[in-house]
C-alpha positions as CSV (number, residue, x, y, z in Angstrom):
1,X,-23.3,47.4,-28.2
2,X,-21.4,45.3,-25.7
3,X,-22.3,41.6,-25.7
4,X,-22.8,40.0,-22.3
5,X,-19.7,38.1,-21.1
6,X,-20.6,34.5,-20.4
7,X,-19.9,33.3,-16.9
8,X,-16.5,31.6,-16.7
9,X,-16.9,27.9,-17.0
10,X,-15.2,25.7,-14.4
11,X,-12.0,24.4,-16.0
12,X,-11.1,20.7,-15.8
13,X,-8.3,21.5,-13.4
14,X,-10.6,23.4,-11.0
15,X,-13.1,20.5,-11.1
16,X,-10.4,18.0,-10.3
17,X,-9.0,20.1,-7.5
18,X,-12.5,20.5,-6.0
19,X,-13.1,16.7,-6.2
20,X,-9.7,16.1,-4.6
21,X,-10.4,18.4,-1.7
22,X,-13.8,16.9,-1.3
23,X,-12.3,13.5,-0.9
24,X,-9.7,14.7,1.6
25,X,-12.6,16.2,3.7
26,X,-14.5,12.9,3.4
27,X,-11.5,10.9,4.5
28,X,-11.1,13.1,7.6
29,X,-14.7,13.8,8.6
30,X,-17.0,11.5,6.7
31,X,-18.9,8.5,7.8
32,X,-17.4,5.0,7.6
33,X,-18.4,4.3,4.0
34,X,-17.4,7.8,2.9
35,X,-14.0,7.4,4.5
36,X,-13.0,4.1,2.9
37,X,-14.4,5.3,-0.5
38,X,-12.4,8.5,-0.2
39,X,-9.2,6.5,0.5
40,X,-9.9,4.5,-2.7
41,X,-10.6,7.7,-4.7
42,X,-7.5,9.5,-3.5
43,X,-5.2,6.8,-4.9
44,X,-6.7,7.5,-8.3
45,X,-5.7,11.2,-8.2
46,X,-2.0,10.3,-8.0
47,X,-1.4,13.4,-6.0
48,X,1.3,13.5,-3.3
49,X,-0.8,15.8,-1.2
50,X,-3.0,12.8,-0.4
51,X,-0.2,10.9,1.4
52,X,-0.3,12.6,4.8
53,X,-4.1,12.4,5.1
54,X,-3.9,8.7,4.1
55,X,-1.2,8.2,6.7
56,X,-3.5,9.7,9.3
57,X,-6.3,7.4,8.2
58,X,-4.1,4.4,9.1
59,X,-5.1,5.2,12.7
60,X,-8.9,5.1,11.9
61,X,-11.1,3.0,14.3
62,X,-12.4,0.9,11.4
63,X,-10.3,-1.7,9.7
64,X,-12.0,-1.0,6.3
65,X,-10.6,2.5,6.3
66,X,-7.1,1.5,7.5
67,X,-7.1,-1.3,4.8
68,X,-8.0,1.1,2.0
69,X,-5.6,3.8,3.2
70,X,-2.8,1.3,3.3
71,X,-3.6,0.1,-0.2
72,X,-3.8,3.7,-1.5
73,X,-0.4,4.6,0.0
74,X,1.2,1.8,-2.0
75,X,-0.4,3.0,-5.2
76,X,0.8,6.6,-4.5
77,X,4.3,5.3,-3.7
78,X,4.6,7.5,-0.7
79,X,8.0,6.9,0.8
80,X,7.1,8.9,3.9
81,X,4.5,6.2,4.5
82,X,7.0,3.5,5.0
83,X,7.3,3.7,8.8
84,X,3.5,4.0,9.4
85,X,2.9,1.1,7.0
86,X,5.5,-1.0,8.9
87,X,3.5,-0.3,12.0
88,X,0.4,-1.6,10.2
89,X,2.1,-4.9,9.8
90,X,1.1,-5.5,13.5
91,X,-2.6,-4.4,13.0
92,X,-5.2,-6.6,14.5
93,X,-6.9,-6.9,11.1
94,X,-5.3,-9.4,8.7
95,X,-6.7,-7.3,5.8
96,X,-4.7,-4.3,7.0
97,X,-1.6,-6.3,7.5
98,X,-2.0,-7.8,4.0
99,X,-2.5,-4.3,2.4
100,X,0.5,-2.9,4.3
101,X,2.7,-5.7,3.1
102,X,1.6,-5.2,-0.5
103,X,2.1,-1.5,-0.3
104,X,5.6,-1.8,1.2
105,X,6.5,-4.2,-1.7
106,X,5.2,-1.6,-4.2
107,X,7.2,1.2,-2.5
108,X,10.3,-1.0,-2.4
109,X,12.0,0.6,0.5
110,X,14.7,-1.7,2.1
111,X,13.6,-0.6,5.6
112,X,10.6,-2.9,5.2
113,X,12.7,-6.1,4.7
114,X,13.1,-7.2,8.3
115,X,9.5,-6.4,9.4
116,X,8.2,-8.3,6.3
117,X,10.4,-11.2,7.2
118,X,8.8,-11.3,10.6
119,X,5.4,-11.2,8.9
120,X,6.2,-14.5,7.1
121,X,5.2,-16.1,10.5
122,X,1.7,-14.6,10.4
123,X,-1.2,-17.0,11.3
124,X,-3.1,-16.0,8.1
125,X,-1.9,-17.5,4.8
126,X,-3.0,-14.5,2.8
127,X,-0.8,-12.3,4.9
128,X,2.2,-14.6,4.6
129,X,1.6,-14.7,0.8
130,X,1.6,-10.9,0.5
131,X,4.7,-10.6,2.7
132,X,6.5,-13.1,0.5
133,X,5.5,-11.3,-2.7
134,X,6.5,-7.9,-1.2
135,X,9.9,-9.3,-0.3
136,X,10.3,-10.5,-3.9
137,X,9.4,-7.0,-5.2
138,X,11.9,-5.4,-2.9
139,X,14.5,-7.9,-4.0
140,X,16.8,-7.9,-1.0
141,X,18.9,-11.1,-0.6
142,X,18.5,-10.9,3.2
143,X,15.0,-12.5,2.7
144,X,16.3,-15.6,1.0
145,X,16.6,-17.9,4.1
146,X,13.1,-16.9,5.4
147,X,11.6,-17.4,2.0
148,X,13.2,-20.8,1.7
149,X,11.4,-21.8,4.9
150,X,8.1,-21.0,3.3
151,X,8.6,-23.6,0.6
152,X,7.4,-26.0,3.2
153,X,4.3,-23.9,4.2
154,X,1.0,-25.7,4.6
155,X,-0.7,-23.3,2.1
156,X,-0.1,-23.9,-1.6
157,X,-0.5,-20.2,-2.4
158,X,2.1,-19.2,0.2
159,X,4.6,-21.8,-1.3
160,X,4.0,-20.4,-4.8
161,X,4.5,-16.8,-3.6
162,X,7.8,-17.9,-1.9
163,X,9.0,-19.5,-5.1
164,X,8.1,-16.4,-7.1
165,X,9.8,-14.1,-4.6
166,X,13.0,-16.3,-4.5
167,X,13.1,-16.2,-8.3
168,X,12.8,-12.4,-8.3
169,X,15.5,-12.0,-5.6
170,X,17.7,-14.5,-7.5
171,X,17.4,-12.6,-10.8
172,X,18.1,-9.3,-9.1
173,X,21.0,-10.8,-7.1
174,X,22.6,-12.1,-10.4
175,X,22.1,-8.7,-12.1
176,X,23.7,-6.8,-9.2
177,X,26.8,-9.0,-9.2
178,X,27.3,-8.8,-13.0
């Protein structure tokens, strides 16, 4: 007598793949809250296939979606996102500019150095702070003079970020000359 074969249970991989694809769809076609939540969730998957849809989301009409997409791209370390993230440094939303600066620092691509230096003049202190920290993470000595200027910034957090960035660049500069 043959025993009935149980239905194949969904494996963990299939379940993860289904969730990943659902979040990609939500990012592209969902409502506002679905789109920004999908951007957050896609960063958690650590899957390079999310990079291109997240780059596309940088053009979303809503700043919340652009902000979360820029943040997710930094977590994913998507090098192909460097140019679109640099463009986000000019976004009308300070939250998007701040997230783009942070992500560029995490990615660490030297192409971001000059645009981040320009961002040190942003009207919003939180944006200047993130630009300074990003420059410190990248560690390129070209940023030293611009960061030195920030030591006189009116905002205490910006001054502290500039000090931290200068320390990081100094340490890296010493290591590269040794």
